[in-house]
Every structure is written in structure tokens, then in C-alpha cells.
C-alpha positions in Angstrom: 38.6 -45.9 65.6 36.2 -43.1 66.5 34.7 -40.9 63.8 33.1 -37.5 64.5 31.7 -34.9 62.1 31.8 -31.2 62.7 29.2 -29.5 60.5 29.1 -25.7 59.9 27.6 -23.5 57.2 30.9 -23.8 55.3 30.9 -27.6 55.2 31.9 -30.6 57.1 35.1 -31.6 58.9 35.7 -35.4 59.3 37.5 -36.1 62.6 39.0 -39.5 63.2 40.6 -40.7 66.4 42.8 -43.8 66.2 46.2 -45.3 65.6 48.4 -45.2 62.5 46.1 -42.8 60.7 49.1 -41.1 59.0 49.4 -44.1 56.6 46.3 -42.8 54.9 48.1 -39.8 53.3 48.7 -41.8 50.1 44.9 -42.2 49.6 44.2 -38.4 49.5 43.3 -36.8 46.3 45.3 -34.8 45.3 48.4 -36.0 47.0 49.2 -33.4 49.7 51.9 -30.9 50.3 52.9 -31.3 54.0 53.7 -28.6 56.6 55.3 -30.7 59.3 56.6 -29.7 62.7 60.4 -30.1 62.6 60.5 -32.4 65.6 57.7 -34.6 64.2 59.6 -34.7 60.9 62.7 -35.8 62.8 60.9 -38.8 64.4 58.7 -39.8 61.5 60.5 -38.8 58.3 59.8 -42.3 57.0 56.1 -41.5 57.0 56.3 -38.2 55.2 59.5 -38.0 53.1 57.7 -39.2 49.9 55.6 -36.1 49.8 56.5 -32.4 49.1 57.3 -31.3 52.6 58.0 -28.0 54.4 59.4 -28.1 57.9 57.6 -25.8 60.4 60.0 -24.6 63.2 59.0 -25.7 66.7 58.4 -23.4 69.7 56.1 -20.5 70.4 58.7 -17.9 69.4 58.3 -19.2 65.8 54.5 -18.8 65.7 54.9 -15.6 63.8 54.1 -13.8 60.5 57.8 -14.3 59.6 57.4 -18.1 59.7 54.2 -17.7 57.6 56.1 -15.6 55.1 58.8 -18.2 54.8 56.2 -20.9 54.2 54.5 -18.8 51.5 57.8 -18.6 49.6 58.3 -22.3 49.8 54.8 -22.9 48.5 55.5 -20.6 45.5 58.7 -22.6 44.9 56.7 -25.9 45.0 54.2 -24.3 42.5 51.3 -24.9 44.8 48.0 -23.7 43.3 44.3 -23.5 44.2 43.8 -27.2 43.4 46.4 -28.3 45.9 45.8 -29.8 49.3 47.9 -28.7 52.3 48.2 -31.0 55.4 49.5 -29.5 58.7 51.2 -32.2 60.8 52.2 -31.6 64.4 50.9 -30.0 67.6 48.8 -26.8 68.0 51.5 -24.5 66.7 52.0 -26.4 63.4 48.2 -26.8 62.8 47.5 -23.2 63.7 50.2 -22.0 61.3 49.2 -24.4 58.6 45.5 -23.4 58.8 46.4 -19.8 58.6 48.7 -20.3 55.6 46.0 -22.3 53.8 43.3 -19.7 54.6 45.4 -16.8 53.2 47.6 -18.3 50.4 46.0 -17.8 47.0 42.9 -16.6 48.9 42.3 -20.1 50.3 43.3 -23.6 49.4 41.9 -26.8 50.9 43.7 -28.2 54.0 43.5 -30.8 56.7 45.4 -31.8 59.9 47.2 -34.7 61.4 47.5 -33.9 65.1 50.5 -35.4 66.9 50.2 -34.0 70.4 47.5 -34.6 73.1 46.8 -30.9 73.4 46.4 -30.6 69.6 44.2 -33.7 69.4 41.7 -32.6 72.1 41.7 -28.9 71.4 43.9 -26.9 69.0 43.3 -28.8 65.8 39.5 -28.9 66.1 37.2 -25.9 65.6 38.8 -23.9 62.8 40.8 -21.3 64.7 44.0 -20.6 62.8 46.6 -18.0 63.5 49.9 -16.6 64.8 51.1 -14.6 67.8 52.2 -11.0 67.7 55.0 -9.8 70.0 54.3 -12.8 72.2 50.6 -12.1 72.5 48.7 -15.3 71.8 46.9 -15.7 68.4 46.4 -12.0 67.8 46.3 -12.5 64.0 44.2 -15.2 62.5 41.2 -16.7 60.8 38.3 -19.0 61.5 38.1 -21.6 58.7 37.5 -25.3 59.1 39.9 -28.0 57.8 38.5 -30.7 55.6 39.6 -33.4 58.0 41.4 -33.8 61.3 43.2 -37.1 62.1 44.1 -37.6 65.7 46.8 -40.1 65.3 47.4 -41.6 68.8 50.4 -43.6 67.6 52.3 -40.3 67.2 52.0 -39.6 70.9 54.7 -42.3 71.6 57.5 -39.8 70.9 56.0 -36.8 72.5 58.1 -35.4 75.4 56.6 -36.3 78.7 56.2 -32.7 79.9 54.4 -31.8 76.7 52.0 -34.8 77.1 51.1 -33.9 80.6 50.6 -30.3 79.5 47.9 -31.6 77.2 46.0 -33.2 80.1 45.1 -29.7 81.3 42.9 -29.1 78.3 41.4 -32.6 78.8 40.4 -31.7 82.4 39.0 -28.4 81.2 36.3 -30.1 79.2 35.0 -31.9 82.2 35.1 -28.7 84.3 33.1 -26.7 81.8 30.7 -29.2 80.3 30.6 -32.8 81.7 31.1 -33.5 85.4 30.8 -37.2 84.7 33.9 -36.9 82.6 35.8 -35.5 85.6 34.8 -38.6 87.5 36.1 -40.8 84.6 39.4 -38.9 84.7 39.7 -39.4 88.4 39.2 -43.1 88.0 41.5 -43.5 84.9 44.2 -40.9 85.5 46.9 -43.5 85.9 46.0 -45.2 82.7 45.9 -41.8 80.9 49.4 -41.0 82.2 50.6 -44.4 81.0 49.2 -43.8 77.5 46.8 -46.8 77.8 45.3 -47.1 74.3 41.7 -47.7 75.2 41.7 -44.9 77.7 43.4 -42.5 75.3 40.8 -43.3 72.6 38.0 -42.6 75.0 39.5 -39.4 76.3 40.4 -37.9 73.0 37.1 -38.8 71.4 35.1 -37.4 74.4 37.0 -34.1 74.3 36.6 -33.9 70.5 32.9 -34.5 70.7 32.4 -31.8 73.4 34.3 -29.3 71.3 32.4 -30.2 68.2 29.1 -29.7 70.0 30.2 -26.3 71.2 31.6 -25.1 67.9 28.6 -26.3 65.9 26.4 -24.1 68.0 28.8 -21.1 68.0 31.5 -21.3 65.3 32.6 -17.6 65.5 32.7 -17.3 69.3 29.9 -14.9 69.8 28.4 -16.8 72.7 28.8 -20.4 73.9 32.2 -21.0 72.4 33.7 -18.6 74.9 33.4 -21.2 77.6 36.3 -23.0 75.9 38.5 -20.2 77.3 38.1 -21.4 80.9 41.4 -20.7 82.6 42.8 -19.1 79.5 42.5 -15.4 80.3 44.8 -15.6 83.2 46.6 -18.6 81.7 47.7 -16.9 78.5 49.0 -14.0 80.6 50.9 -16.5 82.8 52.2 -18.3 79.7 53.6 -15.1 78.3 55.1 -13.8 81.6 56.5 -17.1 82.9 57.5 -18.9 79.7 55.8 -22.1 80.9 54.1 -24.5 78.6 50.5 -23.7 77.5 48.8 -26.5 79.5 50.9 -25.7 82.6 49.7 -22.1 82.4 46.1 -23.1 81.8 46.2 -25.4 84.8 47.1 -22.5 87.0 44.6 -20.3 85.2 41.8 -22.8 85.8 42.5 -23.0 89.5 42.5 -19.2 89.8 39.2 -19.1 87.8 37.7 -21.7 90.1 38.8 -19.7 93.1 37.1 -16.6 91.6 34.0 -18.6 91.0 34.1 -19.7 94.6 34.5 -16.1 95.8 31.4 -15.2 93.8 29.3 -17.9 95.4 29.2 -20.0 92.2 31.4 -23.0 93.1 31.7 -24.6 96.5 35.1 -25.0 98.1 34.8 -28.8 97.5 34.6 -28.1 93.8 37.8 -26.0 93.9 39.5 -28.8 95.8 38.3 -31.5 93.4 39.6 -29.6 90.3 42.9 -28.7 92.0 43.4 -32.3 93.1 42.7 -33.7 89.7 45.2 -31.3 88.1 47.8 -32.2 90.7 47.2 -35.9 90.1 48.1 -35.4 86.4 51.4 -33.8 87.5 50.3 -30.3 86.5 51.2 -27.1 88.5 48.4 -25.4 90.4 50.2 -22.3 91.7 53.1 -20.1 90.8 54.6 -16.9 92.1 53.2 -14.0 90.1 53.6 -10.3 89.8 49.9 -9.2 89.6 50.8 -6.0 87.8 52.6 -7.8 85.0 49.8 -10.4 84.7 47.2 -7.6 84.5 49.2 -5.7 81.8 49.2 -8.9 79.7 45.4 -9.4 80.3 44.8 -5.8 79.1 46.0 -7.0 75.7 43.9 -10.2 75.6 41.8 -10.5 72.4 38.7 -11.2 74.6 38.8 -7.6 75.9 36.0 -5.3 74.9 36.5 -1.7 76.0 37.2 -1.7 79.7 35.7 -5.2 80.4 36.8 -8.7 79.6 34.6 -11.8 78.9 35.7 -14.0 81.8 34.8 -17.7 82.0 33.6 -19.0 85.4 32.0 -22.3 86.6 28.6 -22.3 88.2 29.3 -25.7 89.7 31.7 -28.2 88.0 30.4 -29.1 84.6 28.6 -25.9 83.9 30.6 -22.8 82.6 29.2 -19.3 82.3 30.7 -16.2 80.8 30.6 -13.0 82.9 31.8 -9.6 81.7 34.1 -8.3 84.4 35.5 -4.7 84.5 39.3 -4.6 84.1 39.6 -2.6 87.3 37.9 -5.5 89.1 40.2 -8.0 87.4 43.1 -6.0 88.6 41.9 -6.1 92.2 41.1 -9.9 91.9 44.7 -10.5 90.7 46.1 -8.7 93.7 43.9 -10.7 96.0 44.8 -14.0 94.4 48.5 -13.3 94.1 
């Protein structure tokens, strides 16, 4: 088992990466109230049925204030108070919603996560971002508040749908692209094992990604500087996700390729770097291109939460393993999209 600590001015989050971590729920004090993704609950009811439990509906269309409101009412019914402990269990949707609920119900109660998807374990559950979508626009309403703990329970990946698992590999590759070129080399050598859920490789991959994210978040919790690099591929990716209704990681994969091509056009990334990143994403079974309407994609980007006035903070790579943030005027983004599409 790997253990990592994320320390911020508000306190410390204990992050654990290993198998069968969910069995530790009975050792928590107080015993928790669970907010569990409905699909996870279907597979693992035997692990969670002994605790007060609220099912969180699956799917991005349910990541809304309406879902949050329904959960609030259930918490009132269960007589949850400020001494209670909430534990969000599931992928990024469930943990984002659970963190937002815990940060706002009764003006904050303590919470933790058990992450059950690869994407959640390497990214969404770590760093304290909690929130919901608004009219399909990603995470427009939310908070930054750290959980007390995050358990990345690798044993829960066994029942994850194959497409969802592969989607999570996009975020894995992102960490190498923005921060650690040696990790990209590791992924090239061990992609088959990662695709086959090899336990040793999974532990190494999830722990490496978690450690990189912790390093970034500890330096810039509120995303005023360095933390923006975690959005590599996400500006265009989120727009693709909303427009095309593909999975998050699939959209981010395409977004990273487009961001790499922009980096190349600006003289930051050689063509060999674009090819390496594209090839690695392909080897994971991720899409690297899609037919897009540049006007629709641009309209979605205009509503991106990283927009400031008529510019947007765009993440590029100055060589693989080194991300930079460049403010780009929206008019220039629009022209870039037409060129790329």
C-alpha cells in the first residue's frame, strides 16, 4: 500500500493507494454516512449496506444542483449533524457531488472519499475541487475544500466498465505530459500491463499520479498559478465532451492532442513530441481525433470557467514533461480551432 499526505493551510488529507481499503469503513469514528454511486452500490452492496447510505445517480446529466438538493433532504431525514462524517464512494461524479454536499450542508461537515474509478483515483478525488455542472457546462458551481482522506481502492476497478477504465488512462498520460517525461517512458513500457489491470503496475501508476497532483496542489491549492497546468487538454476537451457526449477521458485525449499541435505550431514542442503523445494515447485505445464543428466548440469554450475577459488561460507543453500556461485571446482561439478542425 502507498501512503501520501496532502498538506494545505486547512489541514492534511491522507491518501492511500491499495486493495480492499473499503473494509476500513468500520474503523472510522464516527461511523460514516455514505453517498455511493448507484452502480458501485449495485456491485458492492455487501460492503456498504450496514451503514446509512444514499445512492448518487450515475451519469453527467445527474451532476446538478437538483441531485444535491435531493441529497440534502435525505441527510435531514437521517438526522445528520455537524459531528457526522460523510464518505463519497464512486468515480469523479460521486466524489465531486459528495464533497460539494459536505462543504455546504450545515456550513461544512467532515468528509472523505473512496474512489472506485481510475480517473477518480488519479485525478478527480484528489485536490479538493468539489462541484456540479450547470446546463451541461462542467463544474460551474463548486468549492475548494479538502477531504480528510482519500482511499484509492484498486480492488473496486474490477467491475469498472472497460471503456470507463480506458477513459481514465487519458488523465494518467496527462501527468507525464505536463510534469514527468520519465513517467511517459514508463507508460510506454508498461501500457499492456496497465490495460490488463496488473496489480503492481496499477499501484505504481496511481501512486505516481497522486504524488504529482499532491505536489502541484500543495504549491497552488486555489489554482492561481501552477495548478492550472492540470488543465492540459481540458479547455478544448471539456468543449468536446459537452458537444459530442463522449466520456471525459476520451474528450481530454483529443484535447491533449490538439493542445500538443498548438504547442508545436508555436515552436514549443517538436513534431516528434506530438507523435509520441498521440501514439501513447492510441496504444491505450483512446481516440485522438474527431469530426468537430469549430463554431460550436468555440461557443462552449467562451463559457469555460478559465476565461478572463476576452482571453483564456491555455495550457501548452514546452517540450514533453514541462507545461506552461499562456493567456490566449479568444479571437485567436477561434482561428486556431478553424485551423485544427
